N, C-alpha and C positions, 0 to 999 in steps of 0.2 A: 688220354684217348677216350672217346665216348663209347658207350655200350653199343650204339648202332654200328659204329665201324667195326667192332669186334664181331658183330652178328654175322657178317658175311664170311667169316673165317672159321666158323665152328659148326660141328654137327649139332643136331637138335638137343641131344643130351648134354653136350658140353655147354651149349648156350644156356640151358636151364640153370646149370651150376654157376655159370658166370653171372647170370642175372641175379641170382641170390647173393653172390659176392658183392655185386654192385649195390644192392639194397643195404647190405651191412656197412659198406664203405660210406654210402650216403647218410646212413643213420649216425655213424661216427662223426662225419663232418658237420651234420646238422646239430649234433650235441655240442660240438666244439664252438659253434657260433651261437649257441643258446636257442636253437630252434628245433630241438628234439621233438618229434611227433607233430610239429606245427602243420596245420592243414594247408596253409599257403605254400609252404616249402614242398609238401607232397604234390600239390598242384603243379608247381614249376618242374619237379623231377619227372612227373608224368608227361608234361608238355602238351602241345596241341598245335593245330593249324592256325596260322594268321595270314592275313592278306598284306603282302608287302607292296608298298606304293613308291614308285620312282618318278612317274609322270602320268599324264592323263591316259596314255595308252599302255604304259608298262605297269601291270598289276598282276602279281603272281601269288598263288597260295603256297606257303612254305611251312614246314614243320619246325617248331622251335622247342627246345627243352633244356633245362638246367642239368649240366653234367653232375655225376655223383661226387665230384670234388667240391661242389658248391661254390666254385670259383669262376667257372666258365659256362657259357651258354652255347649249346650246339645248335647250328642252323643248317637246314637243308638248302643247298644252293642250286639244285636242279631237280625237276620233278621225278627223274629216273633214279634218284639216290646214287648216281654215279659220282657225285661231288658233294662234299659237305665241308663245313668249317666251324671253328669255334671262335668266340671272342671272350675276353676276360672282363669280369665285373669291375676290375680295377681300371679298365679303360673307359668306363662309363662316368660321365660327369653328372648326369641327372636323368630322371625318367619323368616325362611330362604327360599328364592325362589330358585328352581332348585334342583339338586341332590347334596346337600351339607352336607349330613350326611353319616356315614359309611354304614348304612342300605340301603339307596337308591343307593349308589354307588355299593354295593355288590349284591343287589337283583333286580335291574332294569337295563334296557338297555338305552344307551345314547340317543336313539330315542325319549324317553319320557321326556328328560331333561326339556323342557319348560312347561311341564304340572305338574311337581312335586313341592312340597313344604313341609316343615317340621316345626312342632311346637316343640321348644326346651323348656323343663321345667327346673325350678330351682331345685337344689338338685339332688337326684339320680333317680328321675322318668325317665323312658325311653322316648326317643323322639317319637313323633307321626308323622310317615312318610305317606304322602298322595299323591295321583295322582288324578288330576281333569280331566274333560272330554275334556278341551281345554286349550290352553295357556292363553287365555283371562280370563277364569274362575279362573285359578290358581292365576294369577296376582291380580284378584279382591279379592280373599280370603286373600291374603297376604296384600294388601294395606288396605283392610277393617279392618282386625284385628289390623294392626299397627295404624290406625286412632283411633280406639276405645281405644286401649291401651295408646296412646298418650293423648286422652281426659281424661282418668281415672287418668293418672299420672300428668296431669296439675292441677287437683283439689288440693286445699290446704287442710290442716287437717280438718278445719271446714266444708268444702264442702264434704269431704269424710265422715265425721261423719253424715251429713244430709242424704247423699245418702244411707249409711249403715242403718241408723235409719229407714228411710221410707221403705226400702226394707224388713227389719225385720218386720215392721208393716204389710206389705202386706202379708208376710208369715203367720202371726198370724191371718190374716183374713180368717179363714177356709172356709167360704161359699162364699167368694169373692163378698160380697155385698157392699164393700167400707164403711162398718160401723164396729164399734168395740163394742162387747158386754163386759160385765164384765168378763166373762170367757175367752174371747180372749185377754183381756187386761192382765189378770194374766199370760197367756201363753206367751204373748209378753214380759213381765217383765223378765220371766225366760230366754227367748231367748236372751235378751240383757245383761244377766249376772248379774241380781240383784234379790235378794230374799226379798220379803216383806210379812208381815203377812196380812191376809185377811182383817182385819179392816182398815189397811192403804190403801190397793188397793181399797176398797170400798169408802173410803173418797176421794181418788184421783179421782175416777170415777165420784162420785156425784158432785164434785167441777167443773168438766169439762162438765157434762151433763146438760147444762143450759136449754135445751129444755124439760127436764124430759121425754125423749122418751125411756130411757132404753138402748140406744146405743149412741156412739160418732160418729159424722160425720162432714165433712167440717171444719168450724172454731173451733169446739170443739176439733177435733184431733190436730189442730195447737196449741190450748191452752194447751192440754195435753203435746205436745212436748216441749213447752216453759217452763212448770212447771218442767218437767223431766230433761231438759238440763240446767236449771238455775244454774249458778256458783256463789255461794256466795263470793268466794275469789276474783273474778274479780270485783264484785260490790264494795267490800272494797277498793281495789287498785284504782279503777276508782274514787270512792268517795273522796279518800284522795287527789287526784291531780286535779280533776275537780272543780276548785275553781272559775270559771267564770259563775255565775248564774246557778250552778249545771252542767255545761258543761265544756269540756276540750278544752280550746283555744289552739292555736298554741304555745303561751307562756307557758301555763300549760304543754303541751306535751313536750316542750323543757326542762322544769324544771324536769319532770319525767325522760327524757332520760339522762340528765346530773347528777342528784342527785341519782336516783335509779338504772339506767342501767349503770352508770359510763361511758357514751360515750361522747367523745369530738366532739360534733356536733354543728351545727349553727341553728338559727331560720329557715333558708331556708330549711334545711334538715327536720325539723319538718313539715313544710308546705308541702313538697314533700310526706311525709308519709300520711298526710291527704288526699292529692290529689290522692294517690295511693290506699288507703284502705277505705276511708270513703264512706259509701253506701247511706247516706242521702244527696240529692243534696243541700238542704238549708243549712245544716251544712257545706258541702264542700265549698259552696260559701262564707260563713262567716268565713272560716278557723277554724272551730271547728271539733273535733273528738268525735262522739257519742260512747256510750258504745259498740254498735255493731261493729263500725269501729275499736275501741280499741282492741276488742277480735280478729277481723280479722288480725290486725297487729301482735298481739302476736302469732298467728298461722302461720305466714309466716317466711321466713328465717331471717328477721331482729329481730324477737322475739325468734329465736332458740338459744339453748345453744351453738351450733357451730358457731364460728365467720365466717361470710360470706366472710370476707377479706382473709381468708385462703383457700377458695374453688378454686380459679384459681392457676396457678403456680406463686408463689410470691417470692420464694427463689432464691438466686444466683445459676445458673446452670453452671457456668464456672469454679468452683473449680475442682481440680483433682478428678477423679472417686472414689478413696479410701476415700474421705471425705464425702461420703454419705452412709446412710443406704439404702440397695437395697432390694426390695420385692422379695423373692426367694422361689422356690418350690422344694421339694424333691420328688423323684419317681413321677414326674409329669404325667407320662403315666398311672398311676393307677387310677381307678374309686373308688376302695374300698380298701380291705386289701392287704397285700403284699405276701400272701400265695397262694390264689386261685382267687383273684379278677380279673376282666377284665382289660386289657390294651386297650387304645383307643385314637384316635386323639381327641375325644371329651373332654378328660381330659385336654389336652393342651389348647383347646379353652376355656374351663371354667376357667382355671388358668389365661390365658391371659386377659379374660374379667374381672378378679378381680385385674387387674393392676400388675400382676406378671411380673418381669423384668429379672428373671434368672430361666430358666427351665432346667430340667435334662433329659438326653437321655441315657438310659442304653442299650448299643449296643452289639449285639451278632450275630454270623454267622447265616444266615437263608438259607432256601432252594432256589434252582435255582440261587445261586449267589447273592441273595438280603439280605442285613443285616436287622435284625429285632430289635425291642425294646420290652423288657419285663424284669421282675425280675428274673434273672437267677436261674436255678435249683429249680424252684417252679412250681406250677400249674397255675400261672397267664397266661392269653392268650397273644398272640404275635400280634404286629402290625408292618407293614412295615416301615423301617426307612424313605424311600422316601415319604410315605404318611404323616408321621409326619412333615417332612420338608415342604411339601406343605401346610399343615394346619397352621404351624407356619408362613409361608410366607403370607398366606391370612389374618391371624388374629393378627399378631404381633403388629401392630400399630393401631388397632381398639379396642374400648372399648364400650360395651353396658351398658346401665343403665343411670340413671339421672345424668347428669353432670352440671357443672356451665354454660355450653354453651347452653344447651338445656334441656327441660323437657321430651323429647321423649325418652322412654326406648328402642325403636327399632332403632333409628338412631345410626349408628356406628360412635361414636366420634373418630376423628383421634388423636392418641397420638404417637408422634414421638420419644419418649425417647428410648434410646439404649436397645436392648435385648441381653442378654448373654445366649448362649447355652453351658451348662456344659455337656461334653461328658464323660461318664463312659464307657471306651473302652475295650471290651473283644473279639474283632473280629480279625480274621486272616488278614495278610497284604493284601491279595487279596480283601477281603470285605472292608477293610479300604480305599482302592483306590476307591471302588464303593461309599463309604460314602463321600469321598472328591469330587467325581464327582457330586453326588446329591446336596451337599451343594453349590458348585459353580454354577451349571447349574440352580438350582431352585431359590437360593437367589440372584444370579446375582451380580450387582454392589453394592448392599446394604451390602454384606458380606465384612467385612474389612479383607484384605489380606496383607496389608502393614501398618506399623506405619504411623501416620499422619506426614506431613512435609517431609523435604529432608535430615534430618540428625537424627542420633540416639537420641531419647529423654531420659531425666533423670527423668521424672515423667509422670503420667497419663494425658491424655486430660480430659476435663470435659463432662458431659452429653450433653451440648449444642453442643460441637464440634462433638460428636458422634451420634447426632440426626438422627434417621432413619436408623441406621446401626445395623448389627448383628455381635457379637463378639463371637469367639469360645474359650471356656476354655477347656484345655486338655494337654496332654503330647506333648513336643517338643524335637526334636533331638539335637538342637543346640541353641546358644544364639540368641536373637532377632537381634543382630548386623548383622547377616548373611543376613537379609532381605535387607541390604544396600550394603554390600561388596561382595555379590554373592559367598560366600565361598562354595566350593564344599562339598556336603554331600552325602553319600551313599543313594541309593534309599530305602534301608531297613536297619534298625539298631535296637539295643536293648536299652531300657530305663528301669529305675527302675519302678516297678509297686507298687504304694503306695496308701494310702488313702482307699476309699471304695472298690476298686477292690481287693486290697491286703487283706483287712479285710475279704472280702467274701471268698477268697481262703483259708486263714489261718483258718477260722472257719470249713472248710471242711477237713482240714488235721489233722492227729494225730501229736502231739507235735514233734515227732522224724522225721517227714517227711517234715518239713518246707523247702520251696524252696528258691532260690535266688531272687525270685520275679522279674523276668525280663520278659518283653514282647517285641515282635517285633513291630516296628512302621513304617508305610509307610510314606515316605517323603511327598507324596501328601497331607496327612492328617496333618502331623506335620507342614507343611508350613502355614497352615490356623490358627495356634494358635498365636494370636497377643495380647499382653498385659495381657493375663491370662494363663501363663504357670504353670502347676501343678508340684509342687516339694514336697519333703519330709520335714517335719518340725522336727528338732532335738531340738533346743532351741532358745531363742530370740537372744543370742549373735551370734550364728552361722548364723542365718538369716540375722542379721544386717551386719555382716562382709563379708559374702560369697554370698549372693543372691541379684539379681537385683530387682528393684521396681516391675517389671512385674511378678516375680516368686512368686506364691501364694500356700499356703497349705490349705488342707481341714482337719478339725478336727471333729472326732466323738464327740457327745454331752458330754460324760463323761470327756474326756480330756479337752475339751474347758471349761466346767464348773469348772473343777479343776484349770485351769489357771486363769479364771475369779475371782475365789474365793481367790486364794493364790498368784497370781502374776498380779493383776489387772493393776497396773500402767505400768508394763513392756508390758503387752498385749495391752494396749491403745497406747503406743508409737510404738509397732510393727505395729499396724493398722493405724498409721499416715503415714507410708511409703509403706505399702503393703495392699493387699486385703486378707481377711480371709473368708473361707466358713465353716459353721458349718452344720452338718447333724445329723439326729436322729439315735440312736443306732439300730443295726440290730436286736436286740431282740424285737423291737416294731413291731411284726408281724401283729398287728391289725392296723397298720398305725397311731398309736397315736402320740402325739406331746409332746415335752418338752417345758418348759417356756422360751420364747426367751428374756425376759427382762434382766437377768443377762449378756447375751451376748451383747446386745445393750449397757448396762452400761460399758462394756469393749471395746466398739468402733468397735465390729465385724460388718462387712457390710453385708455379704451374710449369713443371718441366715435362713437356708432352713427348711421349714415346709411342712407337708403333707396337701396340700390345700384341699384335698377331705374329710378330717376329721373335722367336726365342733367341737367346744369346746372353752374353755376359751383361750387357746393358739392362736387359729386363730382369736378370737375377739380382742386380744391384737395386733396381727399382722395387722389386718385390720384397727385398730385405729391408730397404728404408721404411716400408710401410707394414712390415711384419708385426711390430708391437702395437700397443694401444688399440687392441680389439680388431686389428686389421680394418679400421674404419675409414682408411684413406686420408686421414689427417694426422700429421706428426708436428707437435709444438717445436718450433725452432729454438736452438739454444738461446739463453739469455743475452749473450754477447752479439747475437744477430738481431736482437730486438731493442737493446738499450741505446738510445741516441747518443750517449757519451762514449760508446765503444769505438775503438780504433782498430778493430780486428782486420787483419790482412792475411789471408791463407798462405800467401807466398813469402810473407815477411813476419815471422812469429816473434814479435816483440813481447815483452812481459805484459801479461794481462790475465783476466779471469778465464780466458780460453785455454791458457797454457797449464795443463794438468798432466804432466808427464807420467806415463805408466810404462813399466817394463813388462811385456807380455811373454810369459814362458808357455810354450805349446809343446807337448809331447804326443806324437802320433804313435799310439800303442798298437792297435790292431784294427782289422775290419772284419765284418761278418756277412757271409752270404751275398757277395756282390753278384750282380746279374751277368750273364754271358752277353757279350756284344753281338756275336753271330750265333743266333739260336739254331740256324739251319745246319751248322757244321758241328756235329757231336763232339768232335775231338778238338774243337777250338776252345782253349782255356785262356783266361785273361792273365796278364802280367801287371798287376796293379802297382801304381805309385800315387803318392798324395802330394798335392801342392797346397800350401797355405799362402793366401794373398791378402794384403791389407790395402784398402782404398780409403782415401780421406784427403787431407791437405797434402800438398806436394811432399813435405818432409816425412809423411807417414807412409807413403806408397812403398810397398815392398812385397817380395815373393820368394818363398823358399820351398824346396821339394825334397821328398825322401828318395831313397834308391827304389828301384823296382824289384818286385818279387816274382820269380818265374813260376808260371803254371799253378797259381793258387788264388782263386777268387773266393774260396769258401771261408778260410780263416787265416789270412796272411797276417804276419806280425812284423812291425818295423822297429818299435821302441826308439824312434828318432826324435831328438830334442831340438827345438828352434827357439830363438829369442828375438823379439821385436821391440823397438821403442815407439811408443805412441804419444805424440805431442798434444793432439786435440782429440781426446777420446769421444767427445760428444758428436763428432762428425765422421768418425771412423767406422768402416764396415769390414768384417772378417769373412773371407770366403774359403771354403774347403772344397777342393776339386780332386776327385779320384779319376785317374785315367788308365787306360790300357796302354802300356808302353810298347812302342814300336820303333826299333832302331832304323828301319828302312823308310818309314813315312811318318806323317803326323800322328800323334797319339789320339785314340778315340776316347770320348767321354764315357765314363761309367756312371757317375753320379756326382752331385754337388750339393752344397748347402751354404747359404750366406745369411748373416745376421748382423745387427748393429753391435759394435764393441760393448756398449753400455748395457746390452741385454744378455751378455754371456754370463754364465755361472762358472765359478771357480771349482776346481777339484776334478775328480774322475767323472767324466761325462760321456754319454752316448750322443753321437751326432747323427740325425736322420739324413737320408740321402734322397735327392730329388732327381727326376729326369731333366733333360734340357728344356722341356716345356713347363717345369715346375711342379710335376705330379710326384707324389710320394712313392718311393720304392719300398713297399711294406716291410719286407724281411731284412733289408740291407741297412748297414750303418757303419760308422767309425766309432772307435773307442779311444778317447783322448784324455790327457790330463792338462788342465788349464790353470794358470796362476798369473793374475794381473796384480802387480805390486807397484806402489808409488816409487817413482824413480828418484 
């Protein structure tokens, strides 16, 4: 709760005391995130007036300030102070300086460019567009918020837990006297998602109240924290391996790493871990790891379930383009559903920030000769084609979020992997020429307008050769050879209109009114199509005998699923030579998604999903592209690239794909699971964990633990599962934590999905994400993983 809200409830003298306490708390939290005494932090804590912009007519001056928890921003929501609210820094995706949102570009003049900034939220929450009183003040808000967010994101899970724990404790301290009564302790326990009976709470309280004062303070609160956060399972593991006078020597740690974690590491590596994570200087000097240091190690990336060796780009990026799975978006311009949802450049930016490498542009004739993008013949709003291309140019090779290069969520990490622009062209030839002009003038030399090299290629270049380039997918009037021999072509000609464009028109016609499906195509736009020429698919034999490597088909999901199920081997071989794009059925008006796994099993590269719609399908997509630097390209397994392969996902004969593994999973415990209903103080979760396997049909499986009543803080299951994985290179493992409800469907608490081949063995912490894929900082699972040859 912010200081301002407390202000209305205290006398002047009480308020002075409270303000001093706020300063102390703010200093402690600033120190915790590495910003003790930082002037930008002090600026944010003091706060100030900003002009909030919602439209041309709605502009209100509002007070904003960073709360003393250094995790939330307080904002005044009415001039009279009768209403206020806070938002969490964890909900912020990025902070942009200048007029870099549609709202500020539309509702403000360029003269205020250097005074503007925007707070971009995760999910579907609207941007917060603001104008400061000066350029310096705007920059200070931006740099200050980025600093605090960087500090927050640099905390490891244990530090996040401590930060969260003490801030919850402060909220429970109703009278702000830095002491905790029994009543406040009970309130605090409910707040941290644990329900205990009164007798246990009283026992815990008496055990810590060594002064018999009737309240906990100082060291007594620290004792209470230690008792509550004690992890028996860590004690057991540490005790088993700490065989040097009750402590873990570097040799003991090495044995743990080799025997339990199954890591091929040296004694030198074990010593480096001690140097990196040990907090006790004496133990560090003696090359010992204490229990505290051991827990810190387990909470860092070396102790994570995701293999840190797979975080950077580690795969061969010189293979032909069609040898990779490519992270792809459908109806990229939509923020919501495809009937009446808004179209926005922001949707492109969000998809690109999630490492999407193939975006869709649904182009139609617009007013004043300017083509627009929207979902045709619906109530979705329209956005200018040129504005979308400008946004793509700005954000195509930048990625926000925690990357292996940096912990700063606001730093835009440069990612130079190729971006494909898939054009769904419904425009007249006149506006097609405008499209071509915008593409060439805005994207400049980064737009590929000629095949690489000096002669006609017979296969695709690789992502490394196409680094930093834009590639247009669409219709072309002639063969790609024309780019070398300068064959004359009419300025305008007709081509077959296939795929989504044809499907859309066909749906609007009565059966007897089917047209020849021809569209006029401008040469200027046609000439920009290199390597990704859209063609009609008849059958695999026709494609093999009559179509060049760069001629690719788009399949609606039903047709693709049918081919993947009934002609998988032929589909896989088709994808060894050519690219295939799959898109959701037009009947998915709610922008829902299909399961991408069967299409990846069939070697399809561009499996396009609605990125704006969270759910299991997007979890699987984000997991598929989690390794390899999150660059949006994953090299397909060798058996999906080798022409001699006879791999069939549904009929697993002996072959190089068959590498049977027995996966042993033990769900041990969870820590600090979030409450599902924050508004109900007495609402405590009853968590249970599901482990799901996705991959070839023989590998699909799901198992779950029992639920634990009224404990989201530190539930323990110690439940063991066993799975058989036949094709590990295509398998994904999904952990789902739910709030059990006997009367209705379970609510999602958190989840995490990753490729089987990117999992680490041994005792591991599993981070948890929200349904939209955002990290829940202090929450996680603790598991034991062992994958053995079957």
